[in-house]
C-alpha positions as CSV (number, residue, x, y, z in Angstrom):
1,M,-14.1,7.0,13.4
2,K,-17.1,6.8,15.8
3,Q,-19.7,4.1,15.2
4,F,-22.4,6.5,14.0
5,A,-20.0,8.3,11.7
6,H,-18.9,4.9,10.3
7,Q,-22.5,3.8,9.8
8,L,-23.2,7.1,8.0
9,F,-20.1,6.6,5.8
10,V,-21.2,3.1,4.8
11,F,-24.8,4.3,4.2
12,F,-23.5,7.1,2.0
13,L,-21.4,4.6,-0.1
14,L,-24.4,2.4,-0.5
15,F,-26.7,5.3,-1.4
16,I,-24.2,6.6,-4.0
17,G,-23.6,3.2,-5.5
18,L,-27.3,2.1,-5.8
19,S,-28.4,5.6,-7.0
20,A,-25.8,5.7,-9.7
21,T,-26.5,2.1,-10.9
22,L,-30.3,2.5,-10.9
23,F,-30.2,6.0,-12.5
24,I,-28.2,4.9,-15.5
25,L,-30.3,1.8,-15.9
26,A,-33.5,3.8,-15.8
27,R,-32.1,6.5,-18.1
28,N,-31.1,4.1,-20.8
29,F,-33.3,1.1,-20.2
30,D,-35.2,1.5,-23.5
31,Y,-31.9,1.2,-25.4
32,Y,-30.5,-1.8,-23.4
33,I,-33.7,-3.9,-24.1
34,L,-33.5,-3.4,-27.8
35,P,-32.2,-6.3,-30.0
36,L,-28.7,-5.6,-31.3
37,E,-29.8,-5.1,-34.9
38,E,-32.3,-2.4,-33.9
39,R,-30.0,-0.3,-31.7
40,P,-28.5,1.8,-34.6
41,F,-32.0,3.2,-35.2
42,H,-32.4,4.4,-31.6
43,D,-32.5,8.2,-31.2
44,R,-29.5,8.2,-28.8
45,Y,-27.4,5.5,-30.5
46,E,-24.4,7.7,-31.1
47,E,-24.3,8.5,-27.4
48,L,-25.0,5.0,-26.1
49,K,-23.0,2.7,-28.4
50,P,-19.9,1.4,-26.6
51,S,-17.7,4.1,-28.2
52,G,-20.3,6.8,-27.7
53,I,-19.6,9.9,-25.6
54,E,-21.8,8.7,-22.6
55,T,-21.2,5.0,-22.6
56,H,-17.4,5.4,-23.3
57,G,-17.3,7.6,-20.3
58,Y,-18.9,4.9,-18.1
59,G,-16.1,2.5,-19.2
60,I,-13.3,5.0,-18.4
61,I,-14.7,6.1,-15.1
62,G,-15.5,2.5,-14.1
63,T,-12.0,1.3,-15.0
64,A,-10.4,4.2,-13.1
65,M,-12.5,3.3,-10.0
66,I,-11.4,-0.3,-10.2
67,I,-7.7,0.6,-10.6
68,F,-7.8,3.1,-7.8
69,G,-9.7,0.8,-5.5
70,V,-7.3,-2.1,-6.0
71,T,-4.2,0.1,-5.8
72,M,-5.4,2.0,-2.7
73,Y,-6.3,-1.2,-0.7
74,S,-3.2,-3.2,-1.8
75,S,-0.9,-0.3,-0.9
76,R,-2.5,0.1,2.5
77,K,-2.1,-3.7,3.2
78,R,1.4,-4.1,1.8
79,I,3.4,-0.9,2.3
80,R,4.7,-0.7,5.8
81,A,4.9,3.1,5.8
82,L,1.1,3.2,5.4
83,S,0.3,0.7,8.1
84,Q,-0.8,3.5,10.5
85,V,-2.9,5.4,8.0
86,G,-6.5,4.7,9.2
87,K,-8.1,1.3,9.9
88,I,-7.7,-1.3,7.3
89,K,-11.4,-2.2,7.4
90,Y,-12.3,1.4,6.2
91,F,-9.9,1.0,3.3
92,L,-11.5,-2.4,2.6
93,E,-15.0,-0.9,2.6
94,F,-14.0,1.8,0.2
95,H,-12.2,-0.8,-2.0
96,I,-15.4,-2.8,-2.1
97,F,-17.5,0.2,-3.0
98,L,-15.2,1.2,-5.9
99,C,-14.8,-2.4,-7.1
100,L,-18.6,-3.0,-7.2
101,L,-19.6,0.4,-8.7
102,G,-16.7,0.3,-11.1
103,P,-17.6,-3.1,-12.7
104,A,-21.3,-1.9,-12.9
105,L,-20.1,1.1,-15.0
106,V,-18.0,-1.1,-17.2
107,L,-21.0,-3.3,-17.7
108,Y,-23.0,-0.3,-18.9
109,H,-20.0,0.6,-21.2
110,T,-20.4,-2.8,-22.9
111,T,-24.2,-2.1,-23.3
112,F,-24.6,-5.8,-22.3
113,K,-22.9,-6.8,-25.5
114,F,-19.5,-8.5,-25.4
115,G,-17.6,-11.2,-27.1
116,G,-14.1,-12.4,-27.9
117,L,-11.2,-11.2,-25.7
118,V,-13.5,-8.6,-24.0
119,A,-15.8,-11.4,-22.9
120,V,-12.9,-13.2,-21.1
121,S,-12.1,-9.9,-19.3
122,F,-15.7,-9.4,-18.4
123,W,-16.2,-12.9,-17.0
124,S,-12.9,-12.5,-15.2
125,M,-14.2,-9.3,-13.7
126,T,-17.4,-11.0,-12.7
127,A,-15.4,-13.8,-11.0
128,V,-13.3,-11.2,-9.2
129,V,-16.5,-9.4,-7.9
130,A,-18.2,-12.6,-6.9
131,S,-15.1,-14.0,-5.1
132,G,-14.6,-10.5,-3.5
133,I,-18.0,-10.8,-1.9
134,V,-17.1,-14.2,-0.5
135,G,-13.8,-12.8,0.6
136,R,-15.4,-10.0,2.5
137,Y,-17.6,-12.5,4.3
138,L,-14.6,-14.6,5.2
139,Y,-12.7,-11.5,6.3
140,V,-15.5,-10.6,8.7
141,Q,-15.4,-14.1,10.3
142,I,-11.7,-13.8,11.2
143,P,-11.5,-11.9,14.5
144,K,-9.6,-8.6,14.6
145,G,-8.5,-6.1,17.1
146,I,-9.2,-2.4,17.2
147,H,-6.6,-1.6,14.5
148,G,-7.7,-4.4,12.2
149,D,-4.9,-6.9,13.2
150,E,-5.8,-10.6,13.4
151,L,-6.3,-11.8,17.0
152,S,-4.6,-14.9,18.4
153,I,-6.3,-17.9,20.0
154,K,-5.0,-16.6,23.4
155,E,-6.5,-13.2,22.9
156,L,-9.9,-14.7,21.8
157,D,-9.8,-17.0,24.9
158,T,-9.3,-14.0,27.1
159,Q,-12.3,-12.2,25.5
160,S,-14.4,-15.3,25.9
161,E,-13.5,-15.7,29.6
162,H,-14.3,-12.0,30.2
163,L,-17.8,-12.5,28.7
164,H,-18.2,-15.7,30.7
165,R,-17.4,-14.0,34.0
166,A,-19.5,-11.0,33.2
167,L,-22.5,-13.2,32.5
168,I,-22.1,-15.0,35.8
169,D,-20.9,-12.1,38.1
170,E,-22.9,-9.2,36.7
171,Y,-26.1,-10.9,35.5
172,G,-26.3,-13.9,37.7
173,L,-26.4,-16.7,35.1
174,D,-25.7,-20.1,36.5
175,D,-23.8,-23.0,35.1
176,V,-26.9,-24.5,33.5
177,D,-27.6,-21.2,31.6
178,I,-24.0,-20.9,30.5
179,R,-24.0,-24.5,29.1
180,K,-27.2,-23.8,27.2
181,L,-25.6,-20.7,25.8
182,D,-22.4,-22.5,24.8
183,A,-24.4,-25.3,23.2
184,L,-25.7,-22.8,20.7
185,A,-22.2,-22.2,19.4
186,K,-21.3,-25.9,18.9
187,P,-21.9,-27.2,15.3
188,A,-22.8,-30.7,14.5
189,L,-20.0,-31.1,12.0
190,E,-18.6,-34.6,11.3
191,R,-16.1,-33.3,8.7
192,R,-14.5,-30.0,8.4
193,S,-14.5,-29.5,4.6
194,I,-14.4,-26.0,3.2
195,L,-18.0,-26.2,2.0
196,A,-19.2,-27.6,5.3
197,L,-17.5,-24.8,7.3
198,L,-18.9,-22.1,4.9
199,M,-22.4,-23.5,5.2
200,F,-22.1,-23.7,9.0
201,F,-21.2,-20.1,9.3
202,L,-23.8,-18.9,6.8
203,V,-26.6,-20.9,8.6
204,S,-25.3,-19.8,12.0
205,D,-25.4,-16.1,11.0
206,M,-28.9,-16.5,9.6
207,T,-30.3,-18.3,12.6
208,R,-28.3,-16.7,15.5
209,S,-31.0,-14.1,16.2
210,A,-33.6,-16.9,16.7
211,R,-31.3,-18.8,18.9
212,V,-30.5,-15.8,21.1
213,H,-34.2,-15.2,21.4
214,S,-34.5,-18.7,22.9
215,I,-32.1,-17.5,25.6
216,I,-34.2,-14.4,26.1
217,R,-37.4,-16.5,26.5
218,H,-35.6,-18.7,29.0
219,L,-34.5,-15.6,31.0
220,H,-38.0,-14.2,31.1
221,T,-39.2,-17.3,32.8
222,K,-36.6,-16.6,35.5
223,K,-38.0,-13.0,36.0
224,V,-34.7,-11.4,35.0
225,D,-34.9,-7.6,34.6
226,R,-35.8,-6.4,31.1
227,H,-32.7,-4.2,30.7
228,A,-30.5,-7.0,32.0
229,V,-32.0,-9.4,29.5
230,H,-31.1,-7.0,26.6
231,M,-27.5,-6.8,27.8
232,I,-27.3,-10.6,28.3
233,A,-28.6,-11.2,24.8
234,K,-26.0,-8.8,23.4
235,M,-23.2,-10.5,25.3
236,A,-24.6,-14.0,24.5
237,N,-24.5,-13.1,20.8
238,E,-20.8,-12.0,21.1
239,R,-19.9,-15.2,23.0
240,I,-21.5,-17.5,20.4
241,Q,-19.5,-15.8,17.7
242,L,-16.3,-16.0,19.8
243,L,-16.7,-19.7,20.6
244,Q,-17.3,-20.5,16.9
245,R,-14.3,-18.5,15.7
246,I,-12.0,-19.9,18.4
247,R,-12.9,-23.4,17.3
248,F,-12.4,-22.8,13.6
249,L,-9.8,-20.0,13.5
250,E,-7.2,-22.0,11.7
251,E,-9.7,-23.4,9.3
252,L,-11.0,-19.9,8.5
253,K,-7.4,-18.7,7.8
254,N,-6.8,-21.6,5.5
255,I,-10.0,-20.9,3.6
256,F,-9.0,-17.3,3.3
257,H,-5.7,-18.4,1.9
258,Y,-7.4,-20.6,-0.7
259,W,-9.7,-17.7,-1.6
260,H,-6.6,-15.6,-2.4
261,V,-5.4,-18.4,-4.8
262,I,-8.7,-18.0,-6.7
263,H,-9.2,-14.2,-6.4
264,L,-5.7,-13.1,-7.5
265,P,-5.4,-14.9,-10.9
266,F,-8.8,-13.6,-12.1
267,T,-7.7,-10.1,-11.1
268,I,-4.4,-10.5,-13.1
269,I,-6.3,-11.8,-16.1
270,M,-8.8,-9.0,-15.9
271,F,-6.1,-6.3,-15.8
272,A,-4.0,-7.9,-18.5
273,I,-6.9,-8.0,-21.0
274,L,-8.0,-4.5,-19.8
275,V,-4.5,-3.1,-20.8
276,I,-4.8,-4.8,-24.2
277,H,-8.4,-3.5,-24.7
278,V,-7.4,0.1,-23.8
279,G,-4.3,0.0,-26.0
280,V,-6.3,-1.2,-29.0
281,A,-9.0,1.4,-28.4
282,I,-6.4,4.2,-28.2
283,A,-4.6,2.9,-31.3
284,F,-7.9,3.1,-33.3
285,G,-8.6,6.6,-32.0
286,Y,-11.3,5.9,-29.4
287,T,-10.0,8.5,-26.9
288,W,-13.3,9.8,-25.5
289,I,-13.1,13.6,-24.7
290,F,-9.3,13.8,-24.4
């Protein structure tokens, strides 16, 4: 998938997700803001109560999206026969889309009213979504090759050396410039706790643009060609990321492992209670349009 087509695909998913979420909220907002005791007097109560034709549909569609999203991504990751079917990151992005929009639809199904066993499932689902967002961030930080496979330290060092030589040979940077550039990638970390590393990468991502611009200002003082400055800034940004990831690759993988320890149990709890909830609903005759 070419970069433009990929960006269009991600934009389309964002547009569909946000549009659906905001449309339902706007359509039923006057019902959602009512106190629970007043809702039965709303004109559309029969449609919008949790077992109503519209709201029940949100729950079923949302649940189906979550199940399909989890099954699709897990199958692509774990079944060897599917290892060559597309890039893993595209499956991950579609998994994230389904597992963000799906829970939003389930939330509309509850009409923001939940308790008992369903509340446990809902908060487990919330924990899964929240930890999934963190997991996506960690996944991006772990360097990968063109097919989505994790890169080794040796492969990262090769990439870093290639950027280093290009900055010197193609764009004429000297050792002083390179040292200034490399200094931007070095954190002032005294201890490598999980929280310290996460904060370092978050702060680094938020401030990298400003730090790269400091390089650009330095290059302008040396009368470097404007086009060359743009290319140097792009390569400098890549090198900063590479140096950080080389230094903390093993720590990032360990954090990702601990993330799985948190993410997986909440997912299991959510699905276990979901099965119970669906079974009880069917037993009491809440079968939607089927």
